[in-house]
C-alpha positions in Angstrom: 0.0 0.0 0.0 2.8 2.3 0.9 4.5 1.7 -2.4 1.3 2.5 -4.3 1.0 5.8 -2.4 4.7 6.6 -3.1 4.2 5.8 -6.8 1.0 7.9 -7.0 2.9 10.7 -5.3 5.8 10.4 -7.7 3.4 10.5 -10.6 1.8 13.7 -9.3 5.1 15.3 -8.7 6.4 14.5 -12.2 3.2 15.7 -13.7 3.4 19.0 -11.9 7.1 19.4 -12.9 6.1 18.7 -16.6 3.2 21.1 -16.3 5.5 23.9 -14.9 8.1 23.2 -17.5 5.5 23.4 -20.2 4.2 26.7 -18.8 7.7 28.1 -19.0 8.2 26.9 -22.6 4.7 28.0 -23.7 4.2 31.2 -21.9 0.9 32.7 -22.9 1.0 35.5 -25.5 0.3 39.0 -24.3 -1.9 39.6 -27.4 -4.6 37.1 -28.3 -4.7 36.2 -32.0 -8.5 36.7 -32.2 -7.9 40.5 -32.0 -5.0 40.7 -34.5 -5.8 42.2 -37.9 -5.0 40.2 -41.1 -3.7 41.5 -44.4 -5.9 41.9 -47.5 -8.5 43.7 -45.3 -9.7 40.5 -43.8 -10.0 41.9 -40.3 -9.8 40.0 -37.0 -10.3 36.3 -36.5 -13.2 36.9 -34.1 -15.1 38.7 -36.8 -14.7 35.9 -39.4 -18.2 34.4 -38.9 -19.7 37.7 -39.9 -18.2 37.3 -43.3 -19.5 33.8 -43.7 -23.1 33.7 -42.4 -24.6 30.2 -42.5 -26.8 29.6 -45.6 -28.5 26.8 -47.5 -27.6 26.1 -51.1 -28.7 28.7 -53.6 -31.5 28.1 -56.1 -28.9 28.0 -58.8 -26.8 25.4 -56.9 -29.9 23.2 -56.5 -30.8 23.5 -60.2 -27.2 22.8 -61.3 -27.1 19.7 -59.0 -30.3 18.5 -60.6 -29.2 19.1 -64.2 -25.8 17.4 -63.5 -27.5 14.1 -62.8 -28.3 13.8 -66.5 -24.6 14.0 -67.1 -23.8 11.3 -64.6 -22.1 13.9 -62.4 -22.9 13.9 -58.6 -22.8 17.4 -57.0 -24.7 16.5 -53.8 -23.0 17.6 -50.6 -22.3 15.3 -47.7 -24.0 16.4 -44.5 -23.1 15.7 -40.9 -20.0 13.9 -41.9 -22.0 10.9 -43.2 -20.7 9.7 -46.6 -23.1 9.0 -49.4 -23.3 5.5 -50.9 -20.9 5.1 -53.9 -22.6 5.4 -57.3 -21.4 4.7 -60.8 -19.5 7.6 -62.3 -18.7 7.3 -66.0 -17.2 10.8 -66.1 -14.6 9.9 -63.5 -13.5 7.0 -65.8 -13.0 9.6 -68.6 -11.0 12.0 -66.5 -7.5 10.6 -67.5 -8.4 10.9 -71.2 -9.9 14.4 -70.7 -6.8 15.5 -68.7 -4.4 14.4 -71.4 -6.6 16.0 -74.1 -6.7 19.3 -72.3 -2.9 19.3 -71.5 -2.0 18.5 -75.2 -4.4 21.1 -76.6 -3.4 23.9 -74.3 0.4 23.4 -74.8 0.2 22.9 -78.6 1.5 25.8 -80.6 -1.1 27.9 -82.5 -4.8 28.0 -82.1 -5.7 24.7 -83.8 -6.7 21.7 -81.6 -7.4 18.1 -82.3 -10.8 16.5 -81.9 -11.4 14.8 -78.5 -10.5 11.2 -78.0 -13.1 8.7 -79.2 -14.6 7.8 -75.8 -14.7 11.5 -74.8 -16.3 12.6 -78.1 -18.9 9.8 -77.8 -19.9 10.9 -74.3 -20.2 14.6 -75.4 -22.3 13.7 -78.4 -24.6 11.4 -76.4 -25.0 14.1 -73.7 -25.2 17.2 -75.9 -28.7 18.2 -74.8 -28.2 17.9 -71.0 -24.8 19.6 -71.2 -26.4 22.5 -73.2 -29.1 22.8 -70.5 -26.6 22.9 -67.7 -24.4 25.4 -69.5 -27.4 27.7 -70.1 -28.3 27.4 -66.4 -24.8 28.6 -65.4 -24.6 31.3 -68.0 -27.9 32.9 -67.0 -27.4 32.9 -63.3 -25.1 34.0 -60.5 -22.4 31.6 -59.4 -23.8 28.7 -57.4 -23.5 28.9 -53.7 -23.3 25.7 -51.7 -24.6 25.0 -48.2 -22.2 26.5 -45.6 -22.0 26.7 -41.9 -18.6 27.8 -40.4 -20.0 27.4 -36.9 -20.0 23.6 -37.5 -16.4 22.8 -36.4 -16.4 19.0 -36.5 -17.8 18.3 -40.0 -18.6 21.6 -41.8 -20.5 21.2 -45.0 -18.3 21.7 -48.1 -19.0 21.7 -51.8 -18.6 18.4 -53.6 -15.2 19.3 -55.0 -14.9 16.0 -56.9 -18.2 16.5 -58.6 -17.5 20.1 -59.5 -14.1 19.1 -60.9 -15.8 16.4 -63.1 -18.3 18.9 -64.4 -15.6 21.5 -65.1 -13.6 18.9 -67.0 -16.6 18.0 -69.2 -17.3 21.7 -70.0 -13.6 22.2 -70.8 -13.5 19.2 -73.2 -16.7 20.5 -74.8 -15.2 24.0 -75.2 -12.2 22.5 -77.1 -14.4 20.3 -79.2 -16.6 23.3 -80.1 -13.4 25.3 -81.0 -12.2 22.4 -83.1 -15.5 22.4 -85.0 -15.4 26.2 -85.5 -17.9 27.3 -82.9 -16.0 29.6 -80.6 -19.1 31.4 -79.5 -20.3 28.2 -77.8 -16.8 27.6 -76.5 -16.8 31.0 -74.7 -20.1 30.0 -73.1 -18.5 26.8 -71.8 -15.7 28.9 -70.3 -18.2 31.2 -68.7 -19.9 28.2 -67.1 -16.6 26.9 -65.8 -15.8 30.3 -64.3 -19.2 30.5 -62.7 -18.4 27.2 -60.9 -15.0 28.6 -59.9 -16.5 31.8 -58.6 -18.8 29.8 -56.4 -15.9 27.9 -54.9 -13.8 31.0 -54.4 -16.6 32.4 -52.2 -16.3 29.4 -49.8 -14.3 29.7 -46.6 -12.1 26.6 -46.8 -8.8 26.7 -48.6 -9.5 23.4 -50.5 -12.4 25.1 -52.3 -10.2 28.1 -53.0 -7.6 25.9 -54.6 -10.2 24.2 -56.7 -11.5 27.6 -57.8 -8.0 28.6 -58.8 -7.8 25.4 -60.9 -11.0 26.2 -62.8 -9.5 29.7 -63.5 -6.3 28.1 -64.9 -8.4 25.9 -67.2 -10.4 28.9 -68.4 -7.2 30.9 -69.2 -5.5 28.0 -71.0 -8.5 27.4 -73.3 -9.2 31.1 -73.9 -5.8 31.6 -75.4 -7.0 29.3 -78.3 -10.2 31.1 -79.0 -11.1 33.9 -81.4 -12.8 37.2 -80.8 -15.2 38.7 -80.0 -14.1 38.3 -76.4 -17.1 38.3 -74.0 -17.7 41.0 -71.5 -17.3 38.7 -68.5 -13.6 38.2 -69.4 -12.8 41.7 -68.2 -13.9 41.0 -64.6 -12.2 37.6 -64.9 -8.9 39.1 -65.9 -9.1 41.7 -63.1 -10.2 39.2 -60.4 -7.9 39.2 -57.3 -7.2 35.6 -56.3 -4.9 36.5 -53.5 -7.6 37.6 -51.1 -9.6 34.4 -51.3 -6.4 32.4 -50.8 -5.6 34.4 -47.7 -9.2 34.1 -46.5 -8.9 30.4 -46.8 -5.9 30.3 -44.6 -7.5 32.6 -42.1 -10.5 30.3 -41.9 -8.3 27.3 -41.3 -6.5 29.1 -38.5 -9.8 30.4 -36.9 -11.3 26.9 -37.0 -8.3 25.3 -35.4 -8.0 27.9 -32.7 -11.7 27.8 -31.8 -11.8 24.0 -31.8 -8.7 23.9 -29.6 -10.2 26.3 -27.1 -13.4 24.4 -26.9 -11.9 20.9 -26.9 -8.2 21.1 -25.9 -8.0 17.4 -25.2 -9.9 16.3 -28.3 -13.4 15.9 -29.5 -15.9 14.4 -27.0 -16.9 10.8 -27.8 -19.1 8.0 -26.6 -16.7 6.3 -24.3 -19.0 6.8 -21.3 -18.8 8.8 -18.1 -15.4 7.5 -17.1 -13.8 8.3 -20.5 -15.4 11.7 -20.5 -14.0 12.3 -17.0 -10.5 11.4 -18.1 -10.9 13.7 -21.1 -12.0 16.6 -18.9 -9.1 15.9 -16.5 -6.7 15.9 -19.4 -8.0 19.3 -20.5 -6.8 20.8 -17.2 -3.3 19.6 -17.8 -2.8 20.0 -21.6 -5.4 22.7 -22.3 -3.1 25.7 -21.7 -0.3 24.2 -23.9 -2.6 23.2 -26.7 -4.3 26.6 -26.8 -0.9 28.4 -26.8 0.3 26.2 -29.7 -2.8 27.1 -31.6 -2.2 30.8 -30.9 1.3 30.5 -32.1 0.3 28.7 -35.3 -2.3 31.4 -35.9 0.3 34.2 -35.4 2.8 32.4 -37.7 0.2 32.0 -40.5 -1.0 35.6 -40.1 2.6 36.8 -40.4 3.2 34.6 -43.5 0.1 36.0 -45.2 1.3 39.5 -44.4 4.7 38.7 -45.9 3.0 37.4 -49.1 1.0 40.7 -49.3 4.2 42.7 -49.1 6.0 40.6 -51.7 6.0 42.1 -55.2 4.7 39.9 -58.0 7.3 37.6 -59.5 9.6 38.0 -56.5 10.3 34.9 -54.4 7.5 34.4 -51.8 9.5 31.9 -49.7 10.3 28.2 -49.8 8.9 26.8 -53.0 8.8 23.3 -51.4 6.9 24.5 -48.2 3.2 24.9 -47.5 1.6 27.4 -48.1 4.5 29.2 -49.9 4.2 26.8 -52.9 0.5 27.6 -53.3 1.2 31.3 -53.2 3.9 31.1 -55.9 1.7 29.0 -58.1 -1.0 31.6 -57.8 1.4 34.5 -58.6 2.7 32.6 -61.6 -0.8 32.1 -62.8 -1.5 35.8 -62.5 1.3 36.4 -65.1 -0.1 33.7 -67.4 -3.5 35.3 -67.3 -1.9 38.7 -68.0 -0.3 37.3 -71.1 -3.5 35.7 -72.4 -5.4 39.0 -71.8 -2.7 40.8 -74.0 -3.0 38.0 -76.6 -6.7 38.4 -76.8 -6.3 42.2 -77.2 -4.0 41.6 -80.2 -6.4 39.0 -81.6 -9.3 41.6 -81.5 -7.0 44.1 -83.3 -6.2 41.4 -86.0 -9.9 40.8 -86.5 -10.4 44.4 -87.8 -7.5 44.4 -90.3 -6.9 40.6 -90.9 -3.3 41.0 -89.8 -1.4 41.4 -86.6 -1.0 45.1 -85.6 2.5 46.5 -85.9 2.3 47.5 -82.3 -0.1 48.1 -79.5 -0.1 50.8 -76.8 0.8 49.4 -73.4 1.2 45.9 -74.6 4.6 45.7 -73.0 3.4 46.5 -69.5 3.6 43.7 -66.9 2.8 43.5 -63.2 6.2 41.8 -62.9 8.7 44.4 -61.8 11.7 44.4 -64.1 10.0 42.4 -66.8 8.1 43.4 -70.0 6.0 41.7 -72.6 7.9 41.6 -75.9 5.7 41.7 -79.0 7.2 41.1 -82.4 5.8 40.4 -85.9 7.5 38.0 -88.3 7.7 38.4 -92.1 5.5 35.3 -92.6 2.6 37.0 -90.8 3.1 35.2 -87.5 3.8 37.0 -84.2 5.5 36.3 -80.9 4.4 37.5 -77.4 6.8 36.6 -74.6 7.7 37.8 -71.1 11.2 39.2 -71.0 13.2 38.0 -69.2 11.2 34.8 -68.8 10.2 33.4 -65.4 12.3 30.6 -64.1 11.0 27.2 -63.2 
């Protein structure tokens, strides 16, 4: 009995020493991160829920989800963390072929593209009517907004990113097919539909939706470079869209959710282990709670400072470690901004060529780039071709 008492006493003493050592290593910050202002005008963490009020799926999202069923695309959201039963997905089987087709078409020189692979062409032909109905729905309405509730910390509702990606891939393949067959007007409508899907994702709080939204924008830009004027009006707002703020907002949401969850449940999520297990969890909160909360505070401060550094970094300058998260995402986005700038300039030149049937000898401001120390070099060749390139080129 005496040995048990001594052992229990030793455990208590060691626990107290570890607790005091932890308190010394993780001294609480003088400034709570909830009150620190973030760059890009995002405000304080504590005010984040005001930017993202809970809402159900918009009417357009409901209609798009219904129309997508006829394309064998599932856009339904999971709710309450309960996965839906798996269903057949012919589009998912076509994704490798579509991905290869898009990559080859976008990187091919000139504006000409090949016809889609046989299985992709067959699917598009068979589903021409439902794809046209869905495209018209997206063209005629605001971007779809999906059910969202940031106050749900355990399993917040998110868009069905796999389904949206499938639908965007179909629309992209259709755009290239329309271009191949000489119908660029319909191809531009496909791109508008893809961008509507992307805008809906970029309005979501979580960074995964933001990254998916950026992916749709990259698809739109790559295909737009192949198309002919007239350039639709929506391209102007697309070309001017600021992708940095949604990216920063996604990181802020991730930090806010982590900090709030840690403060509410520093020893982990409550479970169904019974009264004894819950008592142990509550006891652990007393010991580990202050350390876990301080770690979350420090992570929040680190991410806030990183975002502020990104905001201060000029375009095309190194934004940090290209192999570290989230630096690599930021540099990918900055590089995309330059690509979009180049395509916008190319479309301006194409519109000028439309009026005279030849490339213009020059164009005011065409050399301007948001990249400090770089310009766009535009030259015409004797054979009637032209070249537009960033000088000096970006590395990597």
